[in-house]
C-alpha positions in Angstrom: 70.7 105.1 111.6 68.4 102.1 111.5 66.1 103.6 108.8 68.9 104.5 106.4 70.5 101.1 107.1 67.3 99.4 105.9 67.2 101.7 102.9 70.9 100.8 102.1 70.0 97.1 102.2 67.0 97.6 99.9 69.1 99.5 97.4 71.7 96.7 97.5 69.0 94.1 96.9 67.7 96.2 93.9 71.1 96.2 92.3 72.6 92.8 93.3 75.6 92.9 90.9 76.8 96.4 91.7 75.8 97.6 95.1 76.6 96.4 98.7 75.7 98.0 102.0 77.0 98.8 105.4 74.6 99.1 108.4 75.1 100.8 111.6 74.1 103.3 114.3 76.2 106.5 114.0 77.3 108.1 117.2 75.0 111.0 116.5 72.0 108.6 116.4 72.4 106.7 119.7 69.1 107.6 121.4 67.2 104.5 122.4 70.0 102.4 120.9 69.2 99.2 122.9 65.9 99.0 121.1 67.7 99.3 117.7 70.6 96.9 118.2 68.8 93.6 117.6 67.2 95.0 114.4 70.7 96.1 113.4 72.0 92.6 114.0 69.3 91.2 111.7 70.2 93.7 109.0 73.9 93.0 109.4 73.2 89.3 108.7 72.0 90.1 105.2 74.3 88.7 102.5 74.5 92.1 100.8 75.8 93.8 103.9 79.6 93.8 103.9 80.4 95.8 107.0 79.0 97.2 110.2 79.0 101.0 110.6 79.5 103.7 110.4 79.7 103.6 114.2 82.1 104.9 116.8 82.9 108.0 118.8 82.1 111.6 118.1 83.5 114.0 120.7 83.3 117.0 118.3 79.5 117.2 118.4 78.6 115.0 121.5 81.1 115.3 124.3 78.5 114.9 127.0 77.6 111.3 126.1 81.0 109.7 125.8 80.2 106.6 127.9 77.0 105.9 126.1 78.8 106.3 122.7 81.3 103.7 123.9 78.5 101.2 124.8 76.8 101.6 121.4 80.1 101.2 119.6 81.0 98.1 121.5 77.6 96.5 120.8 78.1 97.1 117.1 81.7 95.8 117.3 80.3 92.6 118.8 77.9 92.2 115.9 80.7 92.7 113.4 82.9 90.2 115.3 80.1 87.6 115.5 79.4 88.0 111.8 83.1 88.3 110.8 82.4 91.5 108.9 84.7 94.6 109.0 83.8 97.6 111.3 83.5 101.0 109.7 84.5 103.4 112.5 83.5 107.1 112.7 85.9 108.7 115.2 85.9 112.5 115.4 87.9 114.1 118.2 87.0 117.4 119.9 88.7 120.5 118.3 92.5 120.5 118.4 92.6 117.1 120.1 93.0 113.3 119.5 90.8 112.5 122.5 88.3 110.3 120.6 91.1 108.4 118.9 92.9 107.9 122.2 89.7 106.4 123.7 89.2 104.3 120.5 92.8 103.0 120.9 92.1 102.0 124.5 88.9 100.1 123.4 90.6 98.4 120.5 93.6 97.4 122.5 91.5 95.9 125.2 88.9 94.0 123.2 89.2 90.4 122.2 87.1 90.8 119.1 90.0 91.1 116.6 88.0 92.3 113.6 89.1 94.3 110.6 88.5 98.0 111.3 88.4 100.9 108.9 88.8 104.4 110.3 86.5 106.6 108.3 88.2 109.9 107.2 91.0 109.9 109.7 91.9 113.4 111.0 94.3 112.6 113.8 98.0 113.0 114.3 100.7 110.9 112.8 101.4 109.3 116.3 97.8 108.3 116.6 97.8 106.9 113.0 100.9 104.8 113.9 99.1 103.3 117.0 95.9 102.5 115.0 98.0 101.0 112.2 99.8 98.8 114.7 96.3 97.5 115.7 95.6 96.5 112.1 93.4 99.4 111.1 92.9 100.8 107.6 92.2 104.5 107.0 89.9 106.4 104.6 90.4 109.9 103.2 88.1 112.0 101.2 88.5 114.5 98.3 89.5 117.2 100.7 93.0 115.7 100.6 93.4 117.0 97.0 93.4 120.7 98.2 94.3 120.7 101.9 97.8 119.6 102.9 96.8 118.8 106.6 96.9 115.0 105.9 100.0 114.7 103.8 102.3 113.5 106.6 99.9 110.7 107.7 99.1 109.6 104.1 102.8 109.4 103.2 103.5 107.3 106.3 100.7 104.8 105.8 101.2 101.7 103.6 99.1 101.9 100.4 97.3 98.7 101.4 95.9 100.4 104.5 94.5 103.4 102.6 91.0 103.5 101.1 89.5 106.4 99.2 86.0 107.7 99.6 84.0 110.3 97.7 
């Protein structure tokens, strides 16, 4: 959210050699987003900010505000594009579905922003991963991949240069 984004920048300033920040409005924090977006833009302009996000679509927790989530996501994508910074995307589909990813693919396919995008902890199907990869996305996976085999097929398919690890 805006407050934790400010805190991330402050920490990055405190440790200028070792820490960088991302700033964004998570899809779970979109209430009154129009008031927050200009402040977010100012934070994103900071030289210690290396990406915009984590922002995106969360249909697992918030199915009833899909259109609003898309507007907030697009506003942040525009900031990332304007500043030429990557976009860290949170995309969580509803249970047993790829619905949020399919909407994300429609959005990315239709936009003219052409920015580097990172899909935070991808949980979709191999077919969806292929589509996102063709759009130039990178993917992150967390420690759960060390003990759950659900992601093996996707991870084996993706080129190493498109995989990032997270804690």
